[in-house]
C-alpha positions as a LaTeX table, in Angstrom:
\begin{tabular}{lrrr}
\hline
Residue & $x$ (\AA) & $y$ (\AA) & $z$ (\AA) \\
\hline
Met1 & 119.73 & 129.00 & 89.71 \\
Ser2 & 116.59 & 128.03 & 87.76 \\
Ala3 & 113.28 & 127.78 & 89.33 \\
Ser4 & 113.58 & 124.00 & 89.67 \\
Arg5 & 116.30 & 122.06 & 90.73 \\
Tyr6 & 117.40 & 118.60 & 92.03 \\
Phe7 & 117.01 & 117.53 & 95.60 \\
Val8 & 119.87 & 114.97 & 96.21 \\
Leu9 & 121.05 & 112.63 & 99.07 \\
Gly10 & 124.32 & 111.51 & 99.30 \\
Leu11 & 125.76 & 108.63 & 101.18 \\
Ala12 & 129.54 & 107.65 & 101.05 \\
Arg13 & 132.76 & 106.74 & 103.18 \\
Ser14 & 134.32 & 109.83 & 105.09 \\
Arg15 & 136.81 & 111.83 & 102.93 \\
Ser16 & 135.20 & 110.72 & 99.74 \\
Thr17 & 136.39 & 112.83 & 96.94 \\
Trp18 & 133.30 & 112.26 & 94.83 \\
Leu19 & 131.05 & 113.44 & 97.35 \\
Arg20 & 133.26 & 116.51 & 98.17 \\
Ser21 & 133.25 & 117.42 & 94.69 \\
Val22 & 129.48 & 117.13 & 94.28 \\
Ala23 & 129.06 & 119.48 & 97.55 \\
Arg24 & 131.37 & 122.05 & 95.95 \\
Trp25 & 129.43 & 122.20 & 92.52 \\
Ser26 & 126.12 & 122.26 & 94.66 \\
Thr27 & 127.65 & 125.20 & 96.79 \\
Ser28 & 128.93 & 127.31 & 93.82 \\
Gly29 & 126.01 & 126.99 & 91.61 \\
Ala30 & 127.76 & 124.90 & 89.20 \\
Leu31 & 125.02 & 122.37 & 89.44 \\
Pro32 & 121.19 & 122.98 & 90.01 \\
Val33 & 121.61 & 120.50 & 93.11 \\
Glu34 & 120.64 & 120.84 & 96.46 \\
Leu35 & 122.79 & 118.25 & 98.21 \\
Val36 & 122.24 & 116.54 & 101.81 \\
Met37 & 125.13 & 114.45 & 102.87 \\
Cys38 & 124.00 & 111.22 & 105.13 \\
Leu39 & 125.82 & 109.57 & 107.60 \\
Ser40 & 124.33 & 106.09 & 107.30 \\
Thr41 & 121.46 & 104.03 & 105.47 \\
Ala42 & 119.15 & 104.49 & 108.37 \\
Glu43 & 119.56 & 108.45 & 108.09 \\
Val44 & 118.64 & 107.96 & 104.19 \\
Ala45 & 115.70 & 105.74 & 105.27 \\
Ala46 & 114.53 & 108.51 & 107.39 \\
Arg47 & 114.81 & 111.53 & 104.98 \\
Leu48 & 112.85 & 109.48 & 102.40 \\
Ser49 & 110.41 & 108.62 & 105.06 \\
Glu50 & 109.61 & 112.63 & 105.47 \\
Gly51 & 107.81 & 113.10 & 102.58 \\
Arg52 & 109.66 & 115.63 & 100.84 \\
Pro53 & 110.18 & 114.72 & 97.13 \\
Thr54 & 113.74 & 113.51 & 96.40 \\
Ser55 & 115.22 & 113.56 & 93.34 \\
Ala56 & 118.11 & 111.31 & 93.51 \\
Val57 & 119.99 & 109.54 & 95.87 \\
Leu58 & 124.10 & 109.23 & 95.53 \\
Leu59 & 125.14 & 105.95 & 97.12 \\
Asp60 & 129.23 & 104.63 & 97.62 \\
Ala61 & 129.20 & 101.17 & 96.51 \\
Ser62 & 131.79 & 100.12 & 98.81 \\
Leu63 & 129.62 & 100.70 & 101.84 \\
Pro64 & 128.16 & 97.37 & 103.40 \\
Gly65 & 124.55 & 98.52 & 104.05 \\
Val66 & 124.19 & 99.58 & 100.11 \\
Asp67 & 122.13 & 96.41 & 99.14 \\
Arg68 & 119.13 & 95.49 & 97.25 \\
Asp69 & 116.82 & 96.39 & 100.13 \\
Leu70 & 118.02 & 100.00 & 100.38 \\
Val71 & 117.85 & 100.38 & 96.58 \\
Glu72 & 114.21 & 99.04 & 96.77 \\
Leu73 & 113.67 & 101.60 & 99.42 \\
Val74 & 114.68 & 104.59 & 97.41 \\
Ala75 & 113.17 & 103.28 & 94.29 \\
Arg76 & 109.81 & 103.05 & 96.27 \\
Ser77 & 110.21 & 106.96 & 96.83 \\
Ser78 & 110.32 & 107.66 & 93.24 \\
Ser79 & 113.77 & 108.51 & 93.37 \\
Ala80 & 116.43 & 107.53 & 91.24 \\
Val81 & 119.42 & 105.19 & 92.48 \\
Leu82 & 122.84 & 106.50 & 91.32 \\
Ile83 & 125.98 & 103.95 & 92.53 \\
Val84 & 129.24 & 105.34 & 92.66 \\
Thr85 & 131.96 & 102.62 & 92.27 \\
Asp86 & 135.56 & 102.43 & 91.63 \\
Gly87 & 134.88 & 99.69 & 89.15 \\
Ser88 & 136.34 & 96.61 & 91.61 \\
Asp89 & 132.68 & 95.76 & 92.88 \\
Pro90 & 131.22 & 92.64 & 90.63 \\
Arg91 & 127.84 & 93.23 & 91.75 \\
Asp92 & 125.25 & 93.45 & 88.66 \\
Trp93 & 123.80 & 96.80 & 89.78 \\
Glu94 & 121.03 & 96.94 & 86.93 \\
Arg95 & 119.70 & 93.35 & 88.36 \\
Leu96 & 119.45 & 94.95 & 91.63 \\
Gly97 & 117.46 & 97.78 & 90.44 \\
Val98 & 119.85 & 100.88 & 90.45 \\
Thr99 & 118.97 & 103.45 & 87.82 \\
Ala100 & 122.47 & 104.38 & 86.86 \\
Val101 & 126.15 & 103.67 & 87.64 \\
Leu102 & 128.83 & 106.28 & 87.90 \\
His103 & 132.59 & 106.22 & 88.26 \\
Thr104 & 134.39 & 107.61 & 91.03 \\
Asp105 & 136.03 & 110.02 & 88.86 \\
Phe106 & 132.87 & 111.28 & 87.16 \\
Gly107 & 132.52 & 114.95 & 86.31 \\
Arg108 & 130.10 & 117.51 & 86.51 \\
Glu109 & 128.66 & 116.80 & 83.31 \\
Val110 & 128.20 & 113.36 & 83.78 \\
Leu111 & 126.45 & 113.69 & 86.95 \\
Leu112 & 124.08 & 116.59 & 85.11 \\
Asp113 & 123.46 & 114.38 & 82.36 \\
Ala114 & 122.69 & 111.30 & 84.62 \\
Leu115 & 120.13 & 113.45 & 86.62 \\
Ala116 & 118.65 & 114.93 & 83.63 \\
Glu117 & 117.92 & 111.54 & 82.31 \\
His118 & 116.87 & 109.70 & 85.47 \\
Ala119 & 115.81 & 112.38 & 88.35 \\
Arg120 & 112.92 & 114.59 & 88.71 \\
Pro121 & 113.48 & 117.98 & 89.43 \\
Val122 & 111.76 & 120.04 & 92.40 \\
Asp123 & 110.59 & 123.54 & 92.44 \\
Arg124 & 111.44 & 125.87 & 95.09 \\
Leu125 & 108.85 & 124.87 & 97.27 \\
Gly126 & 110.06 & 121.47 & 97.38 \\
Arg127 & 107.19 & 120.17 & 95.08 \\
Ala128 & 107.99 & 117.49 & 92.20 \\
Val129 & 107.90 & 118.78 & 88.89 \\
Leu130 & 106.74 & 115.42 & 87.55 \\
Glu131 & 104.49 & 113.43 & 89.88 \\
Pro132 & 105.34 & 109.80 & 90.14 \\
Pro133 & 103.02 & 107.51 & 89.01 \\
Ser134 & 100.88 & 105.94 & 91.40 \\
Ala135 & 100.16 & 102.52 & 90.38 \\
Glu136 & 102.70 & 100.10 & 91.22 \\
Pro137 & 104.22 & 97.41 & 88.48 \\
Ala138 & 102.55 & 94.18 & 88.52 \\
Pro139 & 104.24 & 91.30 & 89.93 \\
Val140 & 106.30 & 89.22 & 87.92 \\
Gly141 & 104.93 & 85.36 & 87.32 \\
Leu142 & 106.86 & 82.49 & 89.01 \\
Arg143 & 108.12 & 79.63 & 86.81 \\
Ala144 & 107.42 & 77.03 & 89.83 \\
Ser145 & 104.06 & 75.64 & 90.91 \\
Val146 & 104.07 & 76.53 & 94.99 \\
Ala147 & 102.43 & 74.82 & 97.81 \\
Ala148 & 101.97 & 76.53 & 101.57 \\
Val149 & 101.09 & 74.51 & 104.07 \\
Cys150 & 99.66 & 76.05 & 107.39 \\
Gly151 & 97.81 & 74.87 & 110.51 \\
Pro152 & 97.57 & 75.46 & 114.24 \\
Gly153 & 100.46 & 74.47 & 116.43 \\
Gly154 & 100.43 & 70.41 & 117.23 \\
Thr155 & 98.03 & 69.75 & 113.93 \\
Gly156 & 100.76 & 68.07 & 111.91 \\
Ser157 & 101.09 & 70.94 & 109.52 \\
Ser158 & 104.97 & 70.29 & 108.79 \\
Thr159 & 104.64 & 66.54 & 108.75 \\
Val160 & 101.87 & 67.16 & 105.82 \\
Ala161 & 104.44 & 69.48 & 104.13 \\
Ala162 & 106.96 & 66.78 & 104.27 \\
Ala163 & 104.43 & 64.11 & 102.83 \\
Leu164 & 103.67 & 66.51 & 100.00 \\
Ala165 & 107.10 & 66.94 & 98.95 \\
Gln166 & 107.82 & 63.38 & 99.28 \\
Gly167 & 104.84 & 62.55 & 97.06 \\
Leu168 & 105.82 & 65.00 & 94.58 \\
Gly169 & 109.31 & 64.32 & 94.70 \\
Gly170 & 108.72 & 60.41 & 94.11 \\
Ser171 & 107.16 & 61.15 & 90.60 \\
Pro172 & 109.34 & 60.95 & 87.51 \\
Arg173 & 107.21 & 63.08 & 85.22 \\
Leu174 & 108.09 & 66.04 & 87.84 \\
Gly175 & 111.27 & 68.07 & 88.03 \\
Pro176 & 113.28 & 68.93 & 91.56 \\
Val177 & 111.18 & 69.95 & 94.33 \\
Val178 & 112.31 & 71.62 & 97.45 \\
Leu179 & 110.65 & 71.86 & 100.78 \\
Ala180 & 111.27 & 75.15 & 102.38 \\
Asp181 & 111.10 & 75.54 & 105.98 \\
Leu182 & 109.44 & 79.05 & 106.29 \\
Ala183 & 108.10 & 78.89 & 109.94 \\
Leu184 & 109.30 & 81.04 & 112.76 \\
His185 & 110.16 & 77.88 & 114.88 \\
Ala186 & 111.55 & 75.79 & 112.18 \\
Asp187 & 111.08 & 72.15 & 112.86 \\
Gln188 & 112.13 & 70.47 & 109.25 \\
Ala189 & 115.35 & 69.99 & 110.62 \\
Met190 & 114.48 & 67.97 & 113.38 \\
Leu191 & 111.96 & 65.88 & 111.65 \\
His192 & 114.28 & 65.12 & 109.04 \\
Asp193 & 117.28 & 64.40 & 111.67 \\
Val194 & 119.62 & 66.40 & 109.05 \\
Gly195 & 122.13 & 67.12 & 111.96 \\
Glu196 & 123.11 & 70.63 & 110.68 \\
Val197 & 121.29 & 73.99 & 111.24 \\
Ala198 & 123.35 & 75.75 & 108.30 \\
Pro199 & 123.33 & 76.63 & 105.60 \\
Gly200 & 119.42 & 77.47 & 105.41 \\
Ile201 & 117.13 & 80.25 & 104.77 \\
Gln202 & 119.29 & 82.87 & 106.44 \\
Glu203 & 122.24 & 82.28 & 104.15 \\
Leu204 & 120.15 & 82.27 & 100.92 \\
Val205 & 118.66 & 85.78 & 101.59 \\
Asp206 & 122.14 & 87.04 & 102.42 \\
Ala207 & 123.31 & 85.66 & 99.18 \\
His208 & 120.64 & 87.91 & 97.48 \\
Arg209 & 121.17 & 91.08 & 99.58 \\
Ser210 & 123.59 & 92.15 & 96.92 \\
Gly211 & 123.06 & 89.98 & 93.90 \\
Thr212 & 121.23 & 87.27 & 92.35 \\
Pro213 & 123.07 & 83.66 & 92.47 \\
Ser214 & 122.73 & 81.34 & 90.08 \\
Glu215 & 120.39 & 78.43 & 89.73 \\
Gly216 & 123.34 & 76.16 & 90.84 \\
Ala217 & 124.48 & 78.11 & 93.74 \\
Val218 & 120.75 & 78.26 & 95.15 \\
Arg219 & 120.47 & 74.45 & 94.94 \\
Ala220 & 123.41 & 74.21 & 96.95 \\
Val221 & 122.16 & 75.93 & 99.73 \\
Thr222 & 119.54 & 73.20 & 100.20 \\
Phe223 & 119.99 & 69.77 & 101.34 \\
Pro224 & 119.45 & 66.84 & 98.71 \\
Leu225 & 117.19 & 63.97 & 100.33 \\
Ala226 & 117.95 & 61.01 & 97.91 \\
Asp227 & 115.69 & 58.58 & 100.03 \\
Arg228 & 112.65 & 61.13 & 99.74 \\
Gly229 & 113.29 & 62.48 & 96.60 \\
Tyr230 & 113.10 & 66.09 & 97.24 \\
His231 & 115.70 & 69.07 & 98.60 \\
Leu232 & 115.30 & 70.66 & 102.12 \\
Leu233 & 115.87 & 74.47 & 102.69 \\
Leu234 & 116.39 & 74.76 & 106.27 \\
Gly235 & 114.80 & 77.48 & 108.18 \\
Leu236 & 115.41 & 80.22 & 111.09 \\
Arg237 & 118.10 & 78.79 & 113.65 \\
Arg238 & 115.93 & 80.88 & 116.42 \\
Ala239 & 112.68 & 82.49 & 115.87 \\
Arg240 & 113.84 & 85.52 & 117.18 \\
Gln241 & 116.16 & 85.93 & 113.85 \\
Trp242 & 113.51 & 87.12 & 111.64 \\
Thr243 & 114.54 & 90.60 & 112.60 \\
Thr244 & 117.65 & 89.74 & 110.63 \\
Val245 & 115.86 & 89.05 & 107.34 \\
Arg246 & 115.68 & 91.91 & 104.91 \\
Pro247 & 112.22 & 91.90 & 103.02 \\
Arg248 & 113.32 & 92.64 & 99.63 \\
Ala249 & 116.31 & 90.19 & 99.90 \\
Phe250 & 113.91 & 87.63 & 101.04 \\
Glu251 & 111.40 & 88.12 & 98.31 \\
Ala252 & 114.19 & 88.06 & 95.84 \\
Ala253 & 115.48 & 84.68 & 97.30 \\
Phe254 & 111.89 & 83.23 & 96.95 \\
Glu255 & 111.72 & 84.14 & 93.23 \\
Ser256 & 115.11 & 82.35 & 92.85 \\
Leu257 & 113.72 & 79.01 & 94.58 \\
Cys258 & 111.02 & 79.38 & 92.27 \\
Arg259 & 113.35 & 79.56 & 89.24 \\
Ser260 & 115.54 & 76.79 & 90.54 \\
Phe261 & 112.91 & 74.28 & 91.22 \\
Glu262 & 109.97 & 73.05 & 89.57 \\
Ile263 & 107.77 & 72.87 & 92.70 \\
Val264 & 108.06 & 74.76 & 96.10 \\
Val265 & 106.34 & 73.41 & 99.29 \\
Cys266 & 106.57 & 75.92 & 102.01 \\
Asp267 & 106.12 & 75.04 & 105.68 \\
Ile268 & 104.75 & 78.17 & 107.04 \\
Asp269 & 102.91 & 79.74 & 110.34 \\
Ala270 & 99.12 & 80.22 & 110.08 \\
Asp271 & 99.74 & 83.57 & 111.27 \\
Leu272 & 98.92 & 86.18 & 108.53 \\
Glu273 & 98.55 & 89.35 & 110.19 \\
Asp274 & 99.19 & 92.18 & 107.56 \\
Gly275 & 98.14 & 95.88 & 106.99 \\
Pro276 & 98.24 & 98.58 & 109.71 \\
Val277 & 97.21 & 96.19 & 112.63 \\
Ala278 & 100.61 & 94.69 & 112.11 \\
Gly279 & 102.36 & 98.06 & 112.66 \\
Glu280 & 105.97 & 97.77 & 112.91 \\
His281 & 106.36 & 93.91 & 113.11 \\
Ala282 & 104.69 & 93.20 & 109.71 \\
Asp283 & 108.19 & 91.84 & 108.62 \\
Arg284 & 107.26 & 89.10 & 111.20 \\
Phe285 & 104.87 & 87.66 & 109.20 \\
Leu286 & 107.12 & 88.14 & 105.86 \\
Phe287 & 107.46 & 84.24 & 105.26 \\
Ala288 & 103.70 & 83.61 & 105.30 \\
Arg289 & 102.20 & 86.15 & 103.26 \\
Thr290 & 104.91 & 85.83 & 100.64 \\
Ala291 & 104.36 & 82.01 & 100.31 \\
Thr292 & 100.29 & 82.39 & 100.27 \\
Arg293 & 100.49 & 85.28 & 97.69 \\
Ser294 & 102.27 & 83.06 & 95.28 \\
Ala295 & 100.78 & 79.51 & 96.25 \\
Asp296 & 98.63 & 77.72 & 93.78 \\
Val297 & 97.42 & 75.60 & 96.44 \\
Val298 & 97.14 & 76.41 & 100.38 \\
Leu299 & 96.86 & 73.40 & 102.72 \\
Ala300 & 94.95 & 74.11 & 105.70 \\
Val301 & 95.73 & 71.72 & 108.27 \\
Gly302 & 93.69 & 70.74 & 111.51 \\
Arg303 & 92.39 & 67.88 & 113.55 \\
Cys304 & 89.23 & 66.41 & 114.61 \\
Gly305 & 87.16 & 67.23 & 117.53 \\
Thr306 & 85.32 & 70.65 & 118.61 \\
Lys307 & 88.70 & 72.57 & 119.35 \\
Gly308 & 90.44 & 71.42 & 116.05 \\
Ile309 & 87.68 & 72.08 & 113.95 \\
His310 & 87.41 & 75.57 & 115.45 \\
Ala311 & 90.91 & 76.15 & 114.96 \\
Leu312 & 90.98 & 74.75 & 111.42 \\
Ala313 & 88.24 & 77.03 & 110.13 \\
Arg314 & 89.62 & 80.33 & 111.83 \\
Val315 & 93.02 & 79.36 & 109.54 \\
Val316 & 90.78 & 78.91 & 106.75 \\
Ala317 & 88.92 & 82.14 & 107.49 \\
Asp318 & 92.45 & 84.11 & 107.71 \\
Leu319 & 93.50 & 82.66 & 104.24 \\
Leu320 & 90.47 & 83.99 & 102.87 \\
Glu321 & 90.65 & 87.30 & 104.34 \\
Ala322 & 94.37 & 87.34 & 103.20 \\
Gly323 & 93.23 & 87.26 & 99.60 \\
Val324 & 93.72 & 83.68 & 98.82 \\
Pro325 & 90.96 & 82.19 & 96.50 \\
Pro326 & 88.60 & 79.90 & 98.02 \\
Ala327 & 89.00 & 77.00 & 95.71 \\
Arg328 & 92.65 & 77.16 & 96.07 \\
Val329 & 92.25 & 76.48 & 99.82 \\
Leu330 & 92.52 & 72.71 & 100.57 \\
Pro331 & 91.32 & 71.77 & 103.96 \\
Val332 & 93.26 & 68.88 & 105.61 \\
Val333 & 92.08 & 66.64 & 108.59 \\
Val334 & 94.46 & 64.64 & 110.10 \\
Asp335 & 93.30 & 61.45 & 112.21 \\
Ala336 & 90.16 & 61.65 & 110.19 \\
Pro337 & 87.32 & 59.43 & 111.38 \\
Arg338 & 86.47 & 56.85 & 109.24 \\
Ser339 & 82.79 & 57.18 & 109.00 \\
Pro340 & 81.89 & 58.94 & 105.73 \\
Ala341 & 78.81 & 60.73 & 107.44 \\
Ala342 & 81.35 & 62.04 & 110.02 \\
Arg343 & 83.66 & 63.32 & 107.25 \\
Ala344 & 80.75 & 64.94 & 105.53 \\
Gly345 & 80.01 & 66.26 & 108.69 \\
Val346 & 83.52 & 67.60 & 109.37 \\
Ala347 & 83.69 & 69.31 & 105.67 \\
Ala348 & 80.39 & 70.74 & 106.05 \\
Thr349 & 81.16 & 72.22 & 109.51 \\
Val350 & 84.63 & 73.69 & 108.25 \\
Ala351 & 82.98 & 75.50 & 105.29 \\
Glu352 & 79.96 & 77.01 & 107.43 \\
Leu353 & 82.44 & 78.33 & 110.13 \\
Ala354 & 84.87 & 80.00 & 107.64 \\
Val355 & 82.24 & 82.20 & 106.23 \\
Ile356 & 82.96 & 81.69 & 102.37 \\
Ala357 & 82.52 & 84.64 & 100.03 \\
Pro358 & 79.37 & 84.31 & 98.22 \\
Gly359 & 80.01 & 82.22 & 94.78 \\
Gly360 & 82.97 & 80.78 & 96.28 \\
Ser361 & 83.68 & 77.19 & 97.76 \\
Leu362 & 86.63 & 75.70 & 99.27 \\
Ala363 & 88.42 & 72.59 & 97.57 \\
Pro364 & 87.09 & 69.35 & 98.73 \\
Ala365 & 88.51 & 68.67 & 102.16 \\
Leu366 & 91.18 & 65.62 & 102.58 \\
Phe367 & 90.89 & 63.41 & 105.29 \\
Leu368 & 94.49 & 61.53 & 106.32 \\
Pro369 & 94.17 & 58.40 & 108.39 \\
Ala370 & 96.06 & 57.96 & 111.32 \\
Arg371 & 99.56 & 56.51 & 110.87 \\
His372 & 102.57 & 55.74 & 113.10 \\
Val373 & 104.60 & 59.30 & 112.15 \\
Asp374 & 106.37 & 59.73 & 115.26 \\
Gln375 & 107.95 & 56.33 & 115.18 \\
Ala376 & 109.23 & 57.21 & 111.21 \\
Val377 & 110.61 & 60.51 & 112.74 \\
Arg378 & 112.18 & 58.88 & 115.30 \\
Asp379 & 113.72 & 56.08 & 113.04 \\
Gly380 & 114.66 & 58.84 & 110.46 \\
Ala381 & 112.50 & 57.32 & 108.02 \\
Pro382 & 110.31 & 58.62 & 105.21 \\
Val383 & 106.57 & 59.72 & 106.07 \\
Pro384 & 104.78 & 56.19 & 105.90 \\
Ala385 & 102.17 & 55.19 & 103.21 \\
Pro386 & 99.60 & 56.36 & 102.17 \\
Leu387 & 100.03 & 59.94 & 103.25 \\
Pro388 & 102.31 & 61.19 & 100.77 \\
Thr389 & 100.14 & 59.61 & 98.09 \\
Leu390 & 97.17 & 61.17 & 99.45 \\
Val391 & 98.05 & 64.46 & 99.83 \\
Thr392 & 99.78 & 64.54 & 96.49 \\
Gly393 & 96.66 & 63.30 & 94.71 \\
Ala394 & 94.68 & 66.13 & 96.22 \\
Phe395 & 97.26 & 69.08 & 95.79 \\
Ser396 & 97.34 & 67.63 & 91.98 \\
Ala397 & 93.52 & 67.55 & 91.62 \\
Val398 & 93.20 & 71.09 & 93.24 \\
Leu399 & 96.10 & 72.29 & 90.96 \\
Thr400 & 94.58 & 70.98 & 87.95 \\
Arg401 & 91.18 & 72.39 & 88.34 \\
Ser402 & 92.20 & 75.97 & 89.14 \\
Gly403 & 95.31 & 76.11 & 87.25 \\
Pro404 & 98.73 & 78.14 & 87.71 \\
Arg405 & 97.94 & 81.13 & 90.15 \\
Ser406 & 100.74 & 83.42 & 89.04 \\
Gln407 & 100.74 & 84.70 & 85.67 \\
Pro408 & 103.69 & 86.41 & 83.68 \\
Ser409 & 103.43 & 90.14 & 83.96 \\
Leu410 & 102.65 & 92.46 & 80.69 \\
Glu411 & 104.32 & 95.44 & 81.97 \\
Pro412 & 107.50 & 96.33 & 80.49 \\
Thr413 & 110.48 & 95.55 & 82.43 \\
Arg414 & 114.13 & 96.55 & 82.26 \\
Val415 & 116.55 & 94.44 & 80.10 \\
Ala416 & 120.15 & 94.30 & 80.85 \\
Pro417 & 122.42 & 95.13 & 77.73 \\
Gly418 & 123.72 & 91.74 & 76.53 \\
Ser419 & 121.01 & 89.55 & 78.39 \\
Leu420 & 119.31 & 88.88 & 75.08 \\
Gly421 & 122.36 & 87.71 & 73.42 \\
Val422 & 123.34 & 89.07 & 69.71 \\
Leu423 & 121.84 & 88.87 & 66.20 \\
\hline
\end{tabular}
């Protein structure tokens, strides 16, 4: 055997003929491959996390756990993802990030060619012959304008999100608008009196585990609200169900929302915990982190009073620490005082307590007057005027001043054969 060979993980159904063939070629020396057969996707993840360089992972397409998140996990370890299928699976594996697709009756030469083209060999000491690139590709820009609305509990952030979606949806110059309920304790279904609990974000994410639905299919998961001018994407049915949401599938679902609608309004939690502090519960903050990373404008909602302004300043500080530019943070104070002097004092206090980075300043604070919102919710009526107009005007002003946050990536991306048409 040569000084280097391929370290390959294999995951297939029991008594799989192709995996037995690969094991026989490896044992006999017909292939420069060291094969480790895994029993589950969890074992594949565990072996990848050990830190030993892995050349490739052979995955049986018929297994239920083989989806977008598993492919992403393998790709992050700089390993080639080789899917083995009998041709009956209709999924577009290239769009899911798979490196190569092999038929179940592949021969030794076919596998060797695929490894030579896509995989990294390792030497006898288990070191990668070619080190993987250290830099991750830049994220691809999103087409839609994104607004994220958050605030401490009981401040009315969900109502502000509905008011923004209503104001934007009523503009004849804009395209379709969707209000996505991405809070752990999702209340938009109750606030809109939908009367249904599904479909919602969980169904949308599940649809992206193994494929990319069309724009029509994405819009079909939402509820069109003709009297308000926008679509509603329901949230989690129980807060604890965040554990069932796969991170990569959710990110793909969020991108599909941004492709299917012109404006995406996200009702999120104000908790943005990230990094090593979050630990094994990091995915609990996935919804909020994804929305704030992509948001062109983040509306931080609070109430007047000592406690309310202190909580609002804390939310603003968390947003800035999470990487949101100060100019894109729009403080919103509900049930605001009428006195201009009192309003100026509230805005100055929020800016001072948030500890703005040198050279940066928040967007001018928006003050919303008191309105009978509870009565409108009980009656199933839209958010009363002038709240939608005020919130929409402030959002548009910040967006016009700061411009879109997401820019298209200049990094090369894989092009599926035939996707560019024919000449």
